[in-house]
C-alpha positions in Angstrom: -41.0 68.5 -18.5 -43.3 66.1 -20.9 -40.6 66.4 -23.7 -38.2 63.6 -22.4 -39.2 60.1 -22.3 -40.5 58.6 -18.8 -37.5 57.3 -17.0 -37.2 53.4 -16.4 -38.2 52.0 -13.4 -35.7 51.2 -10.9 -33.9 47.9 -10.9 -35.3 45.2 -8.6 -32.6 43.1 -7.9 -34.8 40.1 -6.7 -36.6 40.3 -9.9 -35.6 37.0 -12.4 -33.0 38.0 -15.3 -34.4 38.8 -18.4 -34.1 36.5 -21.3 -31.4 38.8 -22.9 -29.6 38.9 -19.6 -29.5 35.3 -19.6 -28.1 35.1 -23.0 -25.5 37.3 -21.8 -24.6 35.5 -19.2 -24.6 32.3 -21.1 -22.7 33.6 -24.0 -20.0 34.9 -21.1 -19.6 31.7 -19.6 -18.9 30.3 -23.2 -16.6 33.1 -23.8 -14.5 32.3 -20.8 -14.5 28.6 -21.9 -13.1 29.4 -25.6 -10.9 31.7 -23.9 -9.4 28.5 -21.3 -9.6 26.1 -24.4 -7.7 28.6 -26.7 -4.9 29.2 -24.1 -4.7 25.1 -23.4 -4.1 24.8 -27.1 -1.7 27.2 -27.6 0.3 25.8 -24.8 -0.1 22.4 -26.5 1.1 23.9 -29.6 4.0 25.0 -28.0 5.0 21.9 -26.5 4.5 20.1 -29.6 6.7 22.6 -31.7 9.4 22.2 -28.8 9.0 18.1 -29.4 9.3 18.5 -33.0 12.1 21.0 -33.2 13.9 18.5 -30.9 13.2 15.6 -33.0 14.0 17.2 -35.8 17.5 18.0 -34.6 18.0 14.1 -33.4 17.1 13.2 -36.8 19.6 15.7 -38.5 22.2 14.2 -36.1 21.2 10.5 -37.0 21.4 11.2 -40.6 25.0 12.7 -40.2 26.2 9.8 -38.3 24.6 7.9 -41.1 26.6 9.5 -43.9 29.9 9.2 -41.7 29.3 5.4 -41.3 28.5 5.3 -45.0 31.9 7.1 -45.9 33.5 4.7 -43.6 32.3 1.6 -45.1 33.3 2.8 -48.5 36.7 3.4 -47.3 36.7 -0.2 -46.2 35.2 -1.7 -49.4 38.1 0.1 -51.1 40.5 -1.4 -48.8 39.1 -4.7 -49.1 39.2 -5.1 -52.9 43.0 -3.4 -52.8 43.7 -6.2 -50.4 41.9 -8.7 -52.6 43.9 -7.6 -55.4 47.0 -7.9 -53.9 46.3 -11.2 -52.4 45.6 -12.4 -55.8 48.6 -11.0 -57.5 51.0 -11.8 -54.8 53.4 -14.4 -55.1 55.2 -14.1 -52.0 56.0 -16.5 -49.3 53.0 -18.6 -47.1 53.9 -15.9 -44.5 53.1 -13.1 -46.6 50.1 -14.8 -48.0 48.8 -15.7 -44.2 49.1 -12.3 -43.4 47.5 -10.9 -46.0 44.4 -13.3 -45.4 44.3 -12.5 -41.8 44.4 -9.1 -43.1 41.6 -9.6 -45.7 39.4 -11.6 -42.7 39.8 -8.5 -40.7 38.5 -6.2 -42.9 35.8 -8.3 -44.1 34.7 -8.2 -40.5 35.0 -4.7 -40.2 33.2 -4.3 -43.6 30.2 -6.8 -41.9 30.1 -4.5 -38.7 30.0 -1.2 -40.9 26.9 -3.0 -42.7 25.2 -3.8 -39.7 25.6 -0.6 -38.3 24.3 1.1 -41.3 21.2 -1.2 -41.3 20.4 -0.2 -37.5 21.0 3.7 -38.7 18.4 3.1 -41.1 16.1 1.4 -39.0 16.6 4.2 -36.4 16.2 6.9 -39.2 13.0 5.1 -40.4 11.4 5.0 -36.8 12.5 8.6 -36.4 10.8 9.8 -39.6 7.8 8.1 -38.3 7.9 10.0 -35.2 8.4 13.1 -36.9 5.5 12.4 -39.0 3.4 11.6 -36.1 4.4 15.1 -34.4 3.6 17.3 -37.7 0.0 15.4 -37.5 -0.3 16.3 -34.1 0.8 20.0 -34.5 -1.6 20.3 -37.6 -4.4 18.8 -35.7 -3.8 21.1 -32.8 -3.4 24.1 -35.2 -6.9 22.8 -36.8 -8.6 22.3 -33.4 -7.7 25.8 -32.1 -8.6 27.4 -35.4 -12.2 26.7 -34.6 -12.1 27.6 -31.2 
């Protein structure tokens, strides 16, 4: 008809791809790789989040145990102080003094054990705080990496 532009030549399946087609293929491959990387990072984030929440819960339990041990230690300290005062004030028989001395020694031993347990719990809390911090750093790094993909 002369009004319409000429039709393009039929496609030749054996012809090499044009630069634009090569660029589209390259970008399609990059897109698939980026999508796979993103899925991997999302999965890693989910795993790290689960581990983080688990560690956080464990740390809270340890803190609760630590508070309980501290309360027990305070009770023992008060009993110890009371027995020491009673021992000093008592002018009873040798048997009473001996019995009180045994009680004082037992309380001192309980006090030492409670102190050791508190020290162990403090160390454990410190370790778990360090682990928790490591997990936080990993989550932040993973989130930062997935942001760029």
